[in-house]
C-alpha positions in Angstrom: 0.0 0.2 0.1 1.2 3.6 -1.1 2.1 5.5 2.3 -0.5 8.3 1.3 -3.3 6.0 1.5 -2.8 5.3 5.2 -5.0 6.8 7.3 -3.4 9.1 10.4 -4.1 6.1 13.2 -2.2 3.6 10.5 0.5 6.3 10.1 0.9 6.5 14.0 1.4 2.4 13.9 3.9 2.6 11.3 5.7 5.3 13.3 5.3 3.4 16.4 6.8 0.1 15.1 9.6 2.0 13.2 8.1 0.8 9.6 8.4 4.3 8.6 10.4 7.6 9.7 8.8 11.4 9.6 10.7 12.1 6.7 9.6 9.3 4.6 5.8 10.3 5.3 6.3 13.8 4.4 8.5 13.3 1.5 5.7 10.8 0.2 3.1 13.4 0.5 5.3 15.9 -1.1 5.9 13.5 -4.0 2.0 13.0 -4.4 1.4 16.8 -4.2 4.0 17.0 -7.2 1.9 14.3 -8.9 -1.5 15.0 -8.4 -1.9 18.7 -7.9 -1.7 19.5 -11.4 -5.1 17.5 -11.8 -6.6 18.1 -8.5 -6.1 22.3 -8.1 -6.2 21.6 -4.2 -3.7 24.2 -2.8 -3.2 27.7 -2.7 0.1 27.5 -1.1 2.2 24.4 -0.9 4.9 24.8 2.0 7.1 21.7 0.3 10.5 23.2 1.6 9.1 24.0 5.2 7.6 20.6 5.6 10.7 18.7 4.6 12.9 20.8 7.0 10.4 20.5 10.0 10.0 17.0 9.7 13.8 16.5 9.6 13.9 18.5 12.8 11.1 16.4 14.5 12.6 13.2 13.5 16.1 14.2 15.2 14.1 15.6 18.2 12.2 12.2 18.6 15.3 10.1 18.2 17.1 12.2 21.0 14.1 11.9 23.3 13.6 15.7 23.1 9.9 15.7 22.2 7.0 12.8 22.2 3.9 13.0 21.2 1.1 11.0 19.1 0.9 13.3 16.2 4.4 14.5 16.0 5.4 14.5 12.3 2.0 13.8 11.1 1.2 16.0 8.0 -2.0 18.3 7.7 -3.6 20.4 5.2 -5.4 23.9 6.5 -8.3 25.8 4.6 -6.7 29.2 3.4 -9.3 31.2 5.9 -7.6 30.0 8.8 -4.8 32.6 9.9 -1.3 30.8 9.7 1.8 32.9 10.9 4.0 33.6 8.5 2.3 31.9 5.5 -0.1 33.6 3.1 -3.6 33.3 4.2 -5.7 34.5 1.2 -9.2 33.4 1.8 -9.0 32.6 -2.1 -9.6 36.4 -2.8 -7.8 39.1 -4.6 -8.6 40.9 -2.0 -6.2 39.2 0.4 -3.8 38.0 -2.3 -0.4 39.2 -1.0 -1.4 39.0 3.0 0.9 37.3 5.6 -0.9 36.5 8.6 1.1 38.1 11.9 -0.5 35.3 14.1 -1.8 31.9 14.4 -5.2 30.8 14.9 -5.6 29.1 17.9 -6.3 25.8 16.1 -3.1 26.4 14.7 -1.4 27.1 17.6 -2.9 23.7 18.9 -1.4 21.7 15.8 1.6 23.6 16.5 2.2 22.4 20.1 1.3 18.8 18.6 4.3 19.0 16.2 1.9 18.5 13.3 3.7 19.6 10.0 1.5 22.0 7.7 1.7 20.7 3.8 0.0 24.1 2.9 -3.2 26.2 2.4 -5.9 24.9 0.6 -8.2 26.6 -2.0 -11.7 27.3 -1.3 -14.6 29.5 -2.2 -14.0 32.9 -2.1 -14.2 34.1 1.6 -16.0 31.1 2.1 -19.0 32.1 0.0 -20.1 29.1 -2.3 -20.4 25.3 -2.6 -18.4 24.4 -5.2 -14.8 26.1 -5.1 -15.7 27.6 -8.4 -15.3 31.1 -6.8 -12.0 31.2 -6.0 -9.8 33.9 -7.3 -6.8 31.7 -8.0 -8.1 28.3 -9.3 -11.0 25.8 -9.7 -10.7 22.6 -7.7 -11.4 19.5 -9.2 -13.1 16.3 -7.9 -10.9 13.5 -7.7 -13.5 11.0 -8.4 -14.0 12.9 -11.8 -11.9 15.8 -12.7 -14.8 17.3 -14.5 -17.0 17.5 -11.6 -16.8 20.0 -8.7 -15.5 18.8 -5.0 -18.5 20.9 -3.3 -17.6 23.7 -0.9 -16.3 26.0 0.1 -14.0 23.8 1.6 -13.6 21.9 -1.5 -9.7 22.1 -1.6 -9.5 20.4 2.0 -11.9 17.6 0.7 -10.3 17.0 -2.5 -6.8 16.7 -0.8 -7.9 14.3 1.5 -9.6 12.4 -1.0 -6.9 12.6 -3.6 -4.1 11.5 -1.0 -2.7 14.8 -1.0 -3.1 15.3 3.1 -3.9 12.7 5.4 -6.5 14.8 6.8 -7.3 18.3 6.7 -9.2 21.2 8.4 -12.0 23.2 7.2 -14.8 25.5 8.0 -18.6 25.2 7.8 -20.9 27.9 7.8 -24.0 26.3 6.1 -22.6 22.8 5.1 -19.2 24.3 3.8 -17.5 20.8 5.6 -20.1 18.2 5.1 -21.2 19.0 1.3 -17.6 18.7 0.0 -16.9 15.6 2.2 -19.9 14.1 0.7 -19.1 14.9 -2.9 -15.7 13.6 -2.4 -16.4 10.4 -0.6 -14.7 11.5 2.8 -15.5 12.1 6.6 -16.5 15.8 7.4 -17.3 17.0 11.0 -19.0 20.5 11.8 -18.8 20.7 15.8 -21.2 22.0 17.6 -21.2 26.0 17.7 -18.4 26.9 20.3 -16.8 23.7 20.8 -13.8 24.7 18.6 -12.3 28.3 18.7 -12.9 30.6 16.0 -10.0 33.0 16.8 -8.0 33.5 13.7 -10.8 32.3 11.6 -11.4 35.0 8.8 -15.1 35.7 9.6 -18.0 35.0 7.2 -20.8 34.7 9.3 -19.7 34.8 12.8 -22.9 33.6 14.3 -22.4 30.2 11.9 -19.0 29.7 11.4 -17.4 26.6 12.8 -13.4 25.1 12.3 -14.1 21.2 11.8 -12.2 18.2 10.6 -11.8 16.6 6.8 -10.5 13.0 7.4 -10.4 9.5 5.5 -12.4 7.7 8.3 -14.2 8.5 11.6 -11.5 7.4 13.6 -9.4 10.1 12.4 -11.9 12.6 12.6 -12.4 12.2 16.6 -8.6 12.4 16.8 -8.3 15.5 15.2 -11.5 16.8 17.2 -9.7 16.0 20.3 -6.8 18.3 19.2 -8.7 21.4 18.2 -11.7 21.3 20.6 -11.6 23.3 24.1 -12.4 26.4 25.4 -10.2 29.5 24.4 -10.2 32.8 26.1 -9.6 34.8 23.1 -13.2 33.6 21.4 -15.9 35.6 23.3 -18.4 32.5 21.9 -16.0 29.8 22.6 -18.1 27.2 24.9 -16.5 26.3 28.6 -17.5 22.6 28.4 -15.9 19.6 30.2 -12.9 18.2 27.8 -13.7 14.8 26.3 -11.4 11.9 24.5 -13.9 11.6 21.3 -12.1 8.3 20.3 -13.2 6.5 23.6 -16.8 7.0 22.4 -15.9 4.8 19.1 -17.6 1.5 20.5 -18.9 0.0 17.0 -22.3 -0.5 18.7 -25.3 1.0 18.3 -28.0 -1.2 19.7 -31.1 0.6 21.1 -29.8 3.9 19.7 -32.8 5.7 18.6 -32.4 7.4 15.1 -35.0 9.6 13.9 -35.4 10.1 10.1 -37.1 13.5 9.1 -39.5 12.5 5.9 -39.3 16.4 4.9 -35.4 15.7 4.0 -36.6 12.9 1.5 -39.4 14.5 -0.5 -38.8 16.6 -4.0 -35.5 17.7 -5.1 -33.6 15.0 -3.3 -31.9 12.6 -6.0 -33.5 9.0 -6.2 -30.1 7.4 -6.2 -29.1 9.5 -3.0 -32.7 8.1 -1.4 -31.9 4.7 -2.3 -28.5 4.8 -0.9 -30.0 6.4 2.4 -32.5 3.8 2.7 -29.8 1.0 2.5 -28.1 2.8 5.2 -31.3 3.3 7.3 -31.5 -0.9 6.8 -28.3 -1.5 7.9 -28.7 0.4 11.0 -31.9 -1.5 12.0 -29.6 -4.8 11.3 -27.0 -3.5 13.8 -29.7 -2.9 16.3 -30.5 0.8 16.3 -34.5 1.7 16.5 -35.1 3.9 13.0 -38.2 5.9 13.1 -39.6 8.3 10.5 -41.0 11.8 12.2 -41.6 15.1 10.7 -39.1 18.1 11.2 -41.0 20.7 9.3 -38.0 23.2 9.0 -36.5 22.7 5.5 -38.7 24.9 3.7 -38.1 27.6 6.3 -34.1 26.7 6.7 -32.5 28.0 3.7 -34.2 31.5 3.5 -33.2 31.8 7.0 -30.1 31.1 6.7 -29.1 33.2 3.6 -30.7 36.3 5.1 -28.3 35.8 8.5 -25.4 34.8 6.7 -25.3 37.5 4.2 -26.5 40.2 6.8 -23.5 38.9 9.0 -21.0 38.9 5.9 -21.7 42.6 5.0 -21.1 43.4 8.3 -17.8 41.5 8.4 -16.3 42.3 5.1 -16.9 46.1 6.0 -13.3 46.0 7.1 -11.5 45.2 3.9 -11.4 48.8 2.5 -8.0 49.0 0.8 -6.5 51.2 3.6 -4.8 48.7 6.0 -3.7 45.4 4.6 -5.9 44.2 1.6 -5.8 44.9 -1.9 -5.5 48.7 -3.0 -7.1 50.0 -6.1 -4.1 51.7 -8.1 -5.5 54.5 -9.4 -8.0 56.6 -7.1 -8.9 60.7 -7.0 -10.3 60.7 -3.3 -11.1 58.5 -0.5 -14.4 57.9 -1.7 -13.3 56.3 -5.1 -10.6 54.4 -3.2 -13.1 52.4 -1.4 -15.3 52.1 -4.3 -12.6 50.6 -6.8 -10.7 48.7 -4.0 -14.0 46.8 -3.2 -15.1 46.6 -6.7 -12.0 45.1 -7.7 -11.0 43.2 -5.1 -14.3 41.1 -4.3 -15.7 38.4 -6.8 -19.3 38.1 -7.9 -20.3 36.0 -5.4 -19.0 38.1 -2.8 -20.5 40.9 -4.0 -23.8 39.4 -4.3 -23.8 38.4 -0.7 -22.7 42.0 0.3 -25.5 43.6 -1.6 -28.1 41.2 -0.1 -26.8 41.3 3.3 -26.6 45.4 3.4 -30.3 45.5 2.0 -31.8 43.3 4.5 -30.1 45.2 7.5 -30.8 48.5 5.8 -33.5 51.1 7.2 -36.9 49.5 6.6 -36.3 46.3 5.7 -34.3 45.4 9.0 -37.7 44.2 10.7 -39.0 42.6 7.3 -36.1 40.6 7.0 -33.1 40.1 9.3 -35.6 40.3 12.4 -37.9 37.7 11.1 -35.2 35.6 10.1 -33.9 35.4 13.6 -37.5 34.8 15.0 -37.1 31.8 12.5 -33.9 30.8 13.8 -35.3 30.2 17.3 -38.3 28.3 15.6 -35.5 26.0 13.9 -33.9 25.7 17.2 -37.2 24.5 18.8 -37.8 22.0 16.2 -34.7 20.2 16.6 -35.0 20.5 20.7 -38.2 18.4 20.1 -36.7 16.1 17.9 -34.1 15.3 20.3 -36.3 14.5 23.1 -37.2 11.7 21.4 -34.3 10.8 19.3 -30.4 10.3 20.0 -29.5 11.0 16.4 -31.0 12.5 13.3 -30.3 11.0 9.7 -30.5 12.9 6.4 -29.0 13.3 3.4 -25.9 15.3 3.0 -26.8 16.9 0.0 -29.6 16.4 -2.6 -27.7 15.2 -5.3 -23.8 13.9 -5.7 -21.5 16.3 -7.4 -22.1 18.2 -10.4 -20.3 19.4 -13.6 -17.8 22.0 -13.2 -19.6 25.2 -14.6 -23.3 23.5 -14.5 -24.5 26.0 -11.6 -22.3 28.8 -11.3 -24.0 31.0 -13.4 -27.1 30.4 -11.6 -27.1 31.6 -7.7 -30.1 30.1 -6.8 -29.8 26.7 -8.1 -26.3 26.7 -6.2 -27.7 27.9 -3.0 -30.5 24.9 -3.2 -27.5 22.7 -3.1 -27.4 23.5 1.0 -30.9 22.7 1.6 -29.5 19.8 3.8 -27.0 21.1 5.8 -28.1 24.9 6.8 -30.6 23.9 9.6 -27.6 22.3 11.5 -25.6 25.8 11.8 -28.9 27.6 12.6 -29.4 25.7 15.3 -25.7 25.6 16.4 -25.7 21.8 16.4 -22.9 19.0 15.4 -23.3 17.0 12.2 -21.4 14.8 10.3 -20.9 13.7 6.8 -20.0 10.2 5.9 -19.8 8.0 2.6 -22.4 5.5 2.2 -22.2 4.4 -1.5 -21.8 6.0 -4.9 -24.5 6.3 -7.6 -24.4 4.7 -11.3 -21.9 7.2 -12.3 -19.5 6.2 -9.6 -19.8 9.4 -7.8 -20.0 9.3 -3.8 -23.3 9.6 -1.9 -23.2 11.3 1.8 -25.3 10.4 4.7 -25.6 13.2 7.6 -25.7 12.5 11.1 -27.1 15.3 13.1 -26.7 15.1 17.0 -27.7 17.4 20.0 -25.5 20.2 21.0 -22.2 19.2 22.5 -23.4 15.0 21.5 -20.4 14.7 19.2 -19.4 11.3 20.8 -23.0 10.0 19.7 -22.8 10.9 16.2 -19.2 10.0 15.6 -19.9 6.4 17.2 -23.1 6.3 15.3 -20.8 7.0 12.1 -18.1 4.7 13.2 -20.5 1.7 13.9 -21.9 2.3 10.2 -18.2 2.8 8.6 -17.0 -0.5 10.4 -19.6 -2.5 9.2 -19.7 -1.2 5.3 -15.7 -0.5 4.6 -16.4 2.1 2.0 -12.6 2.8 1.5 -11.9 -0.6 0.8 -14.8 -0.9 -1.9 -14.5 2.5 -3.6 -11.2 4.7 -4.6 -11.2 7.9 -6.3 -10.6 7.7 -10.2 -9.6 10.7 -11.5 -11.1 10.4 -14.8 -11.2 13.1 -17.1 
């Protein structure tokens, strides 16, 4: 087996048994990037020399017993909206094309403390606004299963890099499905943690009340391990939750007997692809075989959640992106006559079409005369969505839905139709609105060989429940052994 095909826990075993060295692992990934990056286009910045140097330093320190740790020397990829000291953090935007972060995000500090090696910054939709990674200023990332298809978004670079074995695992961010949807499209595991479980300090904000950093991995065990590293209270983030620290790997019991799974019928209605429904129904039958109690119920929020999400997200984006004005650390228009023209030209030239669209929409719903009709109403509906989920969790431990209504679509097929693109988020946005944890795991492929994802939603701070539910299914079905990305063109 090629080194880059191993999961992180398999790499740890190889290091422990001295079958591999840290330098060998890092060089294998660098060679893989050199071989496949031209096809996949997952990276904005590749830290080749830094990674090799760091690997040699860590190997030397381990041999001298100066450092120890189960993750020392394991490589990772980082979504390019997570601040990384001394490295460009562009958010895949012309606006931040040359911005080098002067500090590390809290999650980066935690990774560095574990001596994890950063292989580079991964491509995304500009400022995390999009569902296909076609809205990047730099490049369009391709899906490793079929290079004519999108990898999903906005964490498309992270999901594609993991699926293509360019990195063993990666960090993404999820505002309305931006970890789970690309994980579904690329046949990998993606977890959006409970709002506040992982610090947002150093994450370039899109919509502050919805954003969460989370792991994208090859399997569920790796997902639990990466969550162990990044979760925890942070005084630098006022929205960070001060909850008891857990070891999420201990919850992977491979047993769902007696677990109550609720299946909301509204998430299996019109607009959901028939092959997606069929795969999910097979997964439901598998859970029944494994001893879980599965029941259909009504969660009547889907029709409201999407509109609510786009009002709140765009309003917060409009506010958060006001700081990019050409005065401080961003792109600045080369020619202008006065301050007003500087702002206008800088923002017109620096932002792409999707970001402008959302800023305009957000400014509109916050404006005088429309605030009560749109933004205030959306916040009221947000409370209703939370209440509906609370009712569901009174009866069920886990809620099961599709991750996305379809499999990955062709590059260019939806980028000129924003409404159609927004509808791709219909299964995921309600989780962010309610601040809940959600995980996407692969459950099969369609007739064209493209992966299908299943979403498992848990109650707040019940990550261990959805991780074990996902792990038990994964162990029973072995998706990674049956299916591999084909890189077909």
